[in-house]
TORKOL-4160 file (C-alpha; in steps of 0.2 Angstrom, whole numbers, padded with zeros to 4 digits, m for minus):
341
<pt num="1" X="0001" Y="0000" Z="0000"/>
<pt num="2" X="0008" Y="0017" Z="m0006"/>
<pt num="3" X="0012" Y="0030" Z="0009"/>
<pt num="4" X="0002" Y="0044" Z="0011"/>
<pt num="5" X="0008" Y="0061" Z="0003"/>
<pt num="6" X="0014" Y="0073" Z="0017"/>
<pt num="7" X="0015" Y="0091" Z="0014"/>
<pt num="8" X="0033" Y="0096" Z="0008"/>
<pt num="9" X="0036" Y="0116" Z="0006"/>
<pt num="10" X="0050" Y="0128" Z="0007"/>
<pt num="11" X="0048" Y="0140" Z="0021"/>
<pt num="12" X="0057" Y="0156" Z="0025"/>
<pt num="13" X="0062" Y="0165" Z="0043"/>
<pt num="14" X="0065" Y="0184" Z="0041"/>
<pt num="15" X="0080" Y="0192" Z="0048"/>
<pt num="16" X="0078" Y="0211" Z="0045"/>
<pt num="17" X="0075" Y="0227" Z="0054"/>
<pt num="18" X="0061" Y="0237" Z="0050"/>
<pt num="19" X="0056" Y="0254" Z="0044"/>
<pt num="20" X="0055" Y="0260" Z="0063"/>
<pt num="21" X="0041" Y="0267" Z="0067"/>
<pt num="22" X="0034" Y="0270" Z="0051"/>
<pt num="23" X="0018" Y="0259" Z="0047"/>
<pt num="24" X="0017" Y="0261" Z="0027"/>
<pt num="25" X="0036" Y="0259" Z="0024"/>
<pt num="26" X="0037" Y="0243" Z="0034"/>
<pt num="27" X="0023" Y="0236" Z="0025"/>
<pt num="28" X="0033" Y="0241" Z="0009"/>
<pt num="29" X="0049" Y="0232" Z="0015"/>
<pt num="30" X="0037" Y="0217" Z="0021"/>
<pt num="31" X="0030" Y="0216" Z="0003"/>
<pt num="32" X="0048" Y="0217" Z="m0005"/>
<pt num="33" X="0054" Y="0202" Z="0007"/>
<pt num="34" X="0039" Y="0192" Z="0002"/>
<pt num="35" X="0043" Y="0196" Z="m0017"/>
<pt num="36" X="0061" Y="0190" Z="m0013"/>
<pt num="37" X="0056" Y="0174" Z="m0004"/>
<pt num="38" X="0042" Y="0170" Z="m0018"/>
<pt num="39" X="0055" Y="0172" Z="m0030"/>
<pt num="40" X="0067" Y="0159" Z="m0021"/>
<pt num="41" X="0053" Y="0147" Z="m0020"/>
<pt num="42" X="0046" Y="0149" Z="m0003"/>
<pt num="43" X="0028" Y="0145" Z="0000"/>
<pt num="44" X="0027" Y="0152" Z="0018"/>
<pt num="45" X="0037" Y="0167" Z="0026"/>
<pt num="46" X="0038" Y="0172" Z="0044"/>
<pt num="47" X="0042" Y="0190" Z="0051"/>
<pt num="48" X="0048" Y="0194" Z="0069"/>
<pt num="49" X="0038" Y="0200" Z="0084"/>
<pt num="50" X="0029" Y="0217" Z="0084"/>
<pt num="51" X="0038" Y="0219" Z="0065"/>
<pt num="52" X="0026" Y="0231" Z="0060"/>
<pt num="53" X="0032" Y="0245" Z="0066"/>
<pt num="54" X="0046" Y="0238" Z="0077"/>
<pt num="55" X="0047" Y="0232" Z="0094"/>
<pt num="56" X="0048" Y="0247" Z="0106"/>
<pt num="57" X="0065" Y="0247" Z="0113"/>
<pt num="58" X="0064" Y="0262" Z="0124"/>
<pt num="59" X="0054" Y="0252" Z="0136"/>
<pt num="60" X="0072" Y="0244" Z="0141"/>
<pt num="61" X="0081" Y="0261" Z="0141"/>
<pt num="62" X="0073" Y="0273" Z="0152"/>
<pt num="63" X="0058" Y="0277" Z="0162"/>
<pt num="64" X="0040" Y="0276" Z="0156"/>
<pt num="65" X="0040" Y="0296" Z="0157"/>
<pt num="66" X="0054" Y="0297" Z="0146"/>
<pt num="67" X="0046" Y="0285" Z="0134"/>
<pt num="68" X="0031" Y="0295" Z="0132"/>
<pt num="69" X="0038" Y="0304" Z="0117"/>
<pt num="70" X="0037" Y="0288" Z="0106"/>
<pt num="71" X="0018" Y="0284" Z="0112"/>
<pt num="72" X="0007" Y="0294" Z="0100"/>
<pt num="73" X="0020" Y="0290" Z="0085"/>
<pt num="74" X="0019" Y="0271" Z="0090"/>
<pt num="75" X="0001" Y="0272" Z="0090"/>
<pt num="76" X="m0002" Y="0279" Z="0074"/>
<pt num="77" X="0010" Y="0266" Z="0067"/>
<pt num="78" X="0003" Y="0252" Z="0073"/>
<pt num="79" X="m0007" Y="0240" Z="0063"/>
<pt num="80" X="m0027" Y="0240" Z="0063"/>
<pt num="81" X="m0033" Y="0222" Z="0059"/>
<pt num="82" X="m0045" Y="0224" Z="0042"/>
<pt num="83" X="m0038" Y="0239" Z="0038"/>
<pt num="84" X="m0032" Y="0246" Z="0021"/>
<pt num="85" X="m0014" Y="0243" Z="0028"/>
<pt num="86" X="m0019" Y="0225" Z="0033"/>
<pt num="87" X="m0026" Y="0222" Z="0016"/>
<pt num="88" X="m0011" Y="0227" Z="0008"/>
<pt num="89" X="m0002" Y="0211" Z="0016"/>
<pt num="90" X="m0016" Y="0201" Z="0011"/>
<pt num="91" X="m0016" Y="0207" Z="m0007"/>
<pt num="92" X="0002" Y="0202" Z="m0009"/>
<pt num="93" X="m0002" Y="0184" Z="m0002"/>
<pt num="94" X="m0014" Y="0183" Z="m0015"/>
<pt num="95" X="m0003" Y="0190" Z="m0030"/>
<pt num="96" X="0012" Y="0181" Z="m0025"/>
<pt num="97" X="0004" Y="0164" Z="m0020"/>
<pt num="98" X="0013" Y="0164" Z="m0003"/>
<pt num="99" X="0009" Y="0161" Z="0015"/>
<pt num="100" X="0013" Y="0176" Z="0027"/>
<pt num="101" X="0015" Y="0175" Z="0046"/>
<pt num="102" X="0017" Y="0191" Z="0051"/>
<pt num="103" X="0020" Y="0200" Z="0069"/>
<pt num="104" X="0014" Y="0218" Z="0072"/>
<pt num="105" X="0009" Y="0229" Z="0086"/>
<pt num="106" X="m0010" Y="0229" Z="0084"/>
<pt num="107" X="m0021" Y="0244" Z="0088"/>
<pt num="108" X="m0038" Y="0242" Z="0093"/>
<pt num="109" X="m0048" Y="0257" Z="0100"/>
<pt num="110" X="m0037" Y="0264" Z="0111"/>
<pt num="111" X="m0026" Y="0249" Z="0116"/>
<pt num="112" X="m0011" Y="0241" Z="0108"/>
<pt num="113" X="m0007" Y="0222" Z="0108"/>
<pt num="114" X="0008" Y="0211" Z="0103"/>
<pt num="115" X="m0001" Y="0203" Z="0086"/>
<pt num="116" X="0002" Y="0189" Z="0075"/>
<pt num="117" X="m0008" Y="0186" Z="0059"/>
<pt num="118" X="m0008" Y="0170" Z="0048"/>
<pt num="119" X="m0013" Y="0174" Z="0030"/>
<pt num="120" X="m0014" Y="0160" Z="0015"/>
<pt num="121" X="m0009" Y="0162" Z="m0002"/>
<pt num="122" X="m0026" Y="0167" Z="m0009"/>
<pt num="123" X="m0024" Y="0182" Z="0004"/>
<pt num="124" X="m0037" Y="0175" Z="0018"/>
<pt num="125" X="m0035" Y="0178" Z="0036"/>
<pt num="126" X="m0034" Y="0162" Z="0044"/>
<pt num="127" X="m0030" Y="0167" Z="0061"/>
<pt num="128" X="m0025" Y="0182" Z="0071"/>
<pt num="129" X="m0019" Y="0181" Z="0088"/>
<pt num="130" X="m0013" Y="0192" Z="0102"/>
<pt num="131" X="0003" Y="0187" Z="0115"/>
<pt num="132" X="m0007" Y="0181" Z="0130"/>
<pt num="133" X="0004" Y="0188" Z="0143"/>
<pt num="134" X="0017" Y="0202" Z="0136"/>
<pt num="135" X="0035" Y="0201" Z="0146"/>
<pt num="136" X="0040" Y="0212" Z="0161"/>
<pt num="137" X="0041" Y="0230" Z="0154"/>
<pt num="138" X="0031" Y="0225" Z="0139"/>
<pt num="139" X="0015" Y="0228" Z="0149"/>
<pt num="140" X="0018" Y="0245" Z="0151"/>
<pt num="141" X="0013" Y="0247" Z="0131"/>
<pt num="142" X="0003" Y="0232" Z="0127"/>
<pt num="143" X="m0014" Y="0222" Z="0133"/>
<pt num="144" X="m0016" Y="0203" Z="0134"/>
<pt num="145" X="m0023" Y="0190" Z="0124"/>
<pt num="146" X="m0036" Y="0176" Z="0130"/>
<pt num="147" X="m0036" Y="0157" Z="0128"/>
<pt num="148" X="m0042" Y="0158" Z="0109"/>
<pt num="149" X="m0024" Y="0165" Z="0105"/>
<pt num="150" X="m0018" Y="0147" Z="0109"/>
<pt num="151" X="m0023" Y="0140" Z="0092"/>
<pt num="152" X="m0017" Y="0128" Z="0081"/>
<pt num="153" X="m0025" Y="0130" Z="0063"/>
<pt num="154" X="m0028" Y="0116" Z="0052"/>
<pt num="155" X="m0022" Y="0121" Z="0033"/>
<pt num="156" X="m0018" Y="0113" Z="0017"/>
<pt num="157" X="0001" Y="0118" Z="0022"/>
<pt num="158" X="m0002" Y="0109" Z="0039"/>
<pt num="159" X="m0005" Y="0111" Z="0056"/>
<pt num="160" X="0000" Y="0129" Z="0059"/>
<pt num="161" X="0004" Y="0139" Z="0075"/>
<pt num="162" X="0012" Y="0155" Z="0082"/>
<pt num="163" X="0018" Y="0161" Z="0098"/>
<pt num="164" X="0029" Y="0177" Z="0102"/>
<pt num="165" X="0046" Y="0178" Z="0112"/>
<pt num="166" X="0046" Y="0173" Z="0129"/>
<pt num="167" X="0028" Y="0163" Z="0127"/>
<pt num="168" X="0041" Y="0151" Z="0123"/>
<pt num="169" X="0045" Y="0149" Z="0141"/>
<pt num="170" X="0029" Y="0146" Z="0147"/>
<pt num="171" X="0027" Y="0127" Z="0149"/>
<pt num="172" X="0008" Y="0127" Z="0149"/>
<pt num="173" X="0005" Y="0138" Z="0135"/>
<pt num="174" X="0017" Y="0128" Z="0126"/>
<pt num="175" X="0009" Y="0110" Z="0131"/>
<pt num="176" X="m0008" Y="0117" Z="0125"/>
<pt num="177" X="m0001" Y="0121" Z="0107"/>
<pt num="178" X="0007" Y="0103" Z="0106"/>
<pt num="179" X="m0010" Y="0094" Z="0112"/>
<pt num="180" X="m0018" Y="0103" Z="0096"/>
<pt num="181" X="m0006" Y="0092" Z="0084"/>
<pt num="182" X="0005" Y="0107" Z="0078"/>
<pt num="183" X="0016" Y="0104" Z="0063"/>
<pt num="184" X="0023" Y="0120" Z="0058"/>
<pt num="185" X="0027" Y="0132" Z="0073"/>
<pt num="186" X="0030" Y="0152" Z="0070"/>
<pt num="187" X="0042" Y="0157" Z="0084"/>
<pt num="188" X="0043" Y="0175" Z="0081"/>
<pt num="189" X="0056" Y="0185" Z="0091"/>
<pt num="190" X="0063" Y="0203" Z="0091"/>
<pt num="191" X="0083" Y="0207" Z="0090"/>
<pt num="192" X="0094" Y="0197" Z="0105"/>
<pt num="193" X="0104" Y="0214" Z="0107"/>
<pt num="194" X="0098" Y="0221" Z="0123"/>
<pt num="195" X="0108" Y="0220" Z="0141"/>
<pt num="196" X="0122" Y="0209" Z="0131"/>
<pt num="197" X="0133" Y="0203" Z="0144"/>
<pt num="198" X="0122" Y="0207" Z="0158"/>
<pt num="199" X="0105" Y="0197" Z="0157"/>
<pt num="200" X="0110" Y="0181" Z="0148"/>
<pt num="201" X="0090" Y="0175" Z="0149"/>
<pt num="202" X="0088" Y="0190" Z="0135"/>
<pt num="203" X="0100" Y="0184" Z="0123"/>
<pt num="204" X="0102" Y="0173" Z="0108"/>
<pt num="205" X="0110" Y="0157" Z="0117"/>
<pt num="206" X="0095" Y="0154" Z="0127"/>
<pt num="207" X="0082" Y="0161" Z="0117"/>
<pt num="208" X="0087" Y="0150" Z="0101"/>
<pt num="209" X="0089" Y="0135" Z="0112"/>
<pt num="210" X="0071" Y="0139" Z="0118"/>
<pt num="211" X="0064" Y="0138" Z="0098"/>
<pt num="212" X="0075" Y="0121" Z="0098"/>
<pt num="213" X="0068" Y="0115" Z="0112"/>
<pt num="214" X="0050" Y="0119" Z="0107"/>
<pt num="215" X="0054" Y="0109" Z="0090"/>
<pt num="216" X="0061" Y="0092" Z="0099"/>
<pt num="217" X="0048" Y="0094" Z="0114"/>
<pt num="218" X="0032" Y="0096" Z="0101"/>
<pt num="219" X="0040" Y="0086" Z="0086"/>
<pt num="220" X="0037" Y="0100" Z="0073"/>
<pt num="221" X="0046" Y="0112" Z="0062"/>
<pt num="222" X="0050" Y="0128" Z="0070"/>
<pt num="223" X="0053" Y="0145" Z="0060"/>
<pt num="224" X="0061" Y="0158" Z="0071"/>
<pt num="225" X="0061" Y="0173" Z="0063"/>
<pt num="226" X="0072" Y="0189" Z="0072"/>
<pt num="227" X="0072" Y="0205" Z="0069"/>
<pt num="228" X="0088" Y="0217" Z="0069"/>
<pt num="229" X="0092" Y="0234" Z="0077"/>
<pt num="230" X="0097" Y="0245" Z="0062"/>
<pt num="231" X="0110" Y="0259" Z="0064"/>
<pt num="232" X="0095" Y="0271" Z="0061"/>
<pt num="233" X="0086" Y="0264" Z="0076"/>
<pt num="234" X="0101" Y="0264" Z="0087"/>
<pt num="235" X="0104" Y="0283" Z="0085"/>
<pt num="236" X="0087" Y="0287" Z="0088"/>
<pt num="237" X="0084" Y="0277" Z="0103"/>
<pt num="238" X="0101" Y="0278" Z="0111"/>
<pt num="239" X="0105" Y="0295" Z="0116"/>
<pt num="240" X="0119" Y="0293" Z="0130"/>
<pt num="241" X="0133" Y="0280" Z="0131"/>
<pt num="242" X="0123" Y="0270" Z="0144"/>
<pt num="243" X="0109" Y="0267" Z="0133"/>
<pt num="244" X="0121" Y="0262" Z="0118"/>
<pt num="245" X="0128" Y="0249" Z="0131"/>
<pt num="246" X="0112" Y="0243" Z="0134"/>
<pt num="247" X="0106" Y="0241" Z="0115"/>
<pt num="248" X="0117" Y="0236" Z="0103"/>
<pt num="249" X="0115" Y="0234" Z="0084"/>
<pt num="250" X="0111" Y="0221" Z="0075"/>
<pt num="251" X="0105" Y="0206" Z="0086"/>
<pt num="252" X="0099" Y="0195" Z="0073"/>
<pt num="253" X="0099" Y="0176" Z="0077"/>
<pt num="254" X="0085" Y="0169" Z="0063"/>
<pt num="255" X="0083" Y="0149" Z="0063"/>
<pt num="256" X="0074" Y="0136" Z="0058"/>
<pt num="257" X="0073" Y="0119" Z="0067"/>
<pt num="258" X="0067" Y="0102" Z="0063"/>
<pt num="259" X="0055" Y="0090" Z="0073"/>
<pt num="260" X="0071" Y="0081" Z="0081"/>
<pt num="261" X="0077" Y="0099" Z="0085"/>
<pt num="262" X="0091" Y="0099" Z="0072"/>
<pt num="263" X="0095" Y="0116" Z="0065"/>
<pt num="264" X="0090" Y="0118" Z="0046"/>
<pt num="265" X="0094" Y="0130" Z="0031"/>
<pt num="266" X="0106" Y="0144" Z="0030"/>
<pt num="267" X="0113" Y="0154" Z="0043"/>
<pt num="268" X="0116" Y="0175" Z="0043"/>
<pt num="269" X="0128" Y="0186" Z="0050"/>
<pt num="270" X="0121" Y="0195" Z="0066"/>
<pt num="271" X="0120" Y="0211" Z="0058"/>
<pt num="272" X="0116" Y="0203" Z="0040"/>
<pt num="273" X="0099" Y="0206" Z="0033"/>
<pt num="274" X="0090" Y="0192" Z="0023"/>
<pt num="275" X="0080" Y="0176" Z="0022"/>
<pt num="276" X="0084" Y="0159" Z="0032"/>
<pt num="277" X="0077" Y="0146" Z="0020"/>
<pt num="278" X="0073" Y="0127" Z="0022"/>
<pt num="279" X="0064" Y="0113" Z="0015"/>
<pt num="280" X="0052" Y="0105" Z="0026"/>
<pt num="281" X="0043" Y="0087" Z="0023"/>
<pt num="282" X="0030" Y="0085" Z="0037"/>
<pt num="283" X="0030" Y="0066" Z="0034"/>
<pt num="284" X="0045" Y="0067" Z="0044"/>
<pt num="285" X="0036" Y="0072" Z="0060"/>
<pt num="286" X="0031" Y="0053" Z="0063"/>
<pt num="287" X="0049" Y="0048" Z="0065"/>
<pt num="288" X="0052" Y="0060" Z="0082"/>
<pt num="289" X="0034" Y="0056" Z="0088"/>
<pt num="290" X="0037" Y="0038" Z="0088"/>
<pt num="291" X="0050" Y="0042" Z="0102"/>
<pt num="292" X="0042" Y="0055" Z="0112"/>
<pt num="293" X="0025" Y="0062" Z="0110"/>
<pt num="294" X="0022" Y="0073" Z="0126"/>
<pt num="295" X="0003" Y="0074" Z="0122"/>
<pt num="296" X="0001" Y="0056" Z="0117"/>
<pt num="297" X="0009" Y="0041" Z="0121"/>
<pt num="298" X="0022" Y="0049" Z="0130"/>
<pt num="299" X="0011" Y="0058" Z="0143"/>
<pt num="300" X="0003" Y="0052" Z="0160"/>
<pt num="301" X="m0013" Y="0061" Z="0158"/>
<pt num="302" X="m0019" Y="0051" Z="0175"/>
<pt num="303" X="m0004" Y="0061" Z="0185"/>
<pt num="304" X="m0004" Y="0077" Z="0177"/>
<pt num="305" X="m0017" Y="0087" Z="0166"/>
<pt num="306" X="m0019" Y="0104" Z="0157"/>
<pt num="307" X="m0034" Y="0115" Z="0160"/>
<pt num="308" X="m0036" Y="0127" Z="0143"/>
<pt num="309" X="m0050" Y="0140" Z="0144"/>
<pt num="310" X="m0054" Y="0146" Z="0127"/>
<pt num="311" X="m0067" Y="0158" Z="0132"/>
<pt num="312" X="m0064" Y="0174" Z="0121"/>
<pt num="313" X="m0059" Y="0188" Z="0134"/>
<pt num="314" X="m0072" Y="0202" Z="0126"/>
<pt num="315" X="m0074" Y="0216" Z="0138"/>
<pt num="316" X="m0091" Y="0219" Z="0133"/>
<pt num="317" X="m0104" Y="0205" Z="0132"/>
<pt num="318" X="m0122" Y="0210" Z="0125"/>
<pt num="319" X="m0135" Y="0201" Z="0134"/>
<pt num="320" X="m0154" Y="0199" Z="0131"/>
<pt num="321" X="m0167" Y="0193" Z="0145"/>
<pt num="322" X="m0178" Y="0181" Z="0139"/>
<pt num="323" X="m0195" Y="0187" Z="0131"/>
<pt num="324" X="m0185" Y="0202" Z="0125"/>
<pt num="325" X="m0181" Y="0210" Z="0108"/>
<pt num="326" X="m0171" Y="0222" Z="0100"/>
<pt num="327" X="m0181" Y="0236" Z="0092"/>
<pt num="328" X="m0172" Y="0252" Z="0084"/>
<pt num="329" X="m0178" Y="0270" Z="0089"/>
<pt num="330" X="m0171" Y="0285" Z="0080"/>
<pt num="331" X="m0155" Y="0277" Z="0078"/>
<pt num="332" X="m0153" Y="0269" Z="0094"/>
<pt num="333" X="m0157" Y="0253" Z="0103"/>
<pt num="334" X="m0172" Y="0250" Z="0113"/>
<pt num="335" X="m0178" Y="0233" Z="0123"/>
<pt num="336" X="m0196" Y="0229" Z="0122"/>
<pt num="337" X="m0205" Y="0216" Z="0129"/>
<pt num="338" X="m0214" Y="0204" Z="0116"/>
<pt num="339" X="m0232" Y="0208" Z="0114"/>
<pt num="340" X="m0230" Y="0225" Z="0122"/>
<pt num="341" X="m0241" Y="0239" Z="0115"/>
């Protein structure tokens, strides 16, 4: 009996700097990188955390009061889901025939969230999500996601999931993803260039290890795009010698890992912009799963289990009492009893 045909595809992880604090220019650069990836045969391209319009590095360099100088500009250049700018990304996916996983600062009303979107090769939005818990000082800028954001989507190219940065250090969140039979995982990171030599946990060694362990634990392919701090960003953000020491230029360490944790594809220099490319075969996942499937044969649900609450975290929930209907009165809504005069 012939073996089942599993998806095989070329994937790309981006290592680049955004056009910092410029929504339209960063989208222009996104489309350029998408064209390059498609031209090199990639069917899926993944971008870093908050790629659009860049990671707010000032939160690690000074007090919240000093960071207020960037707030309005960051809000104005954050991405609104469903906007014309968001539509440019979807249109490019359709024109190029490529899948896109992109990180962005999402503006929703008066709040910002650390967002990710997966868009298919026909320009359809498969999933948008928000980082479940922003890390440390990120909470001075961004709100939180909810249980719907721990999702793996069944698609034509495989079961695809996405997480940001230190979500890969959250054991329960990772287990929730593994349990959904994830096959391709997007691990989106900012630059590994802050507090170099002073905070090992923020550096490339540990965080690339987190992506690699995710691949081996979940027996899935991991695309780990990573942003750069450009010279222009560094000059804007770092105005004294202390800040120049706290945040370095470069910091790019994009990687791709196989379901056994093995590195795949090419690598780039820390300050080099470009694409990490690899050819993946989802059929090889079963080889790793046969040894250790953490939510299947290698689990002990009689001893440890995970409770996953996927209730949406809506701030306002419309509620109508039994026997009531909604009527329109001079442009406003009014509740009426059924059968009332």
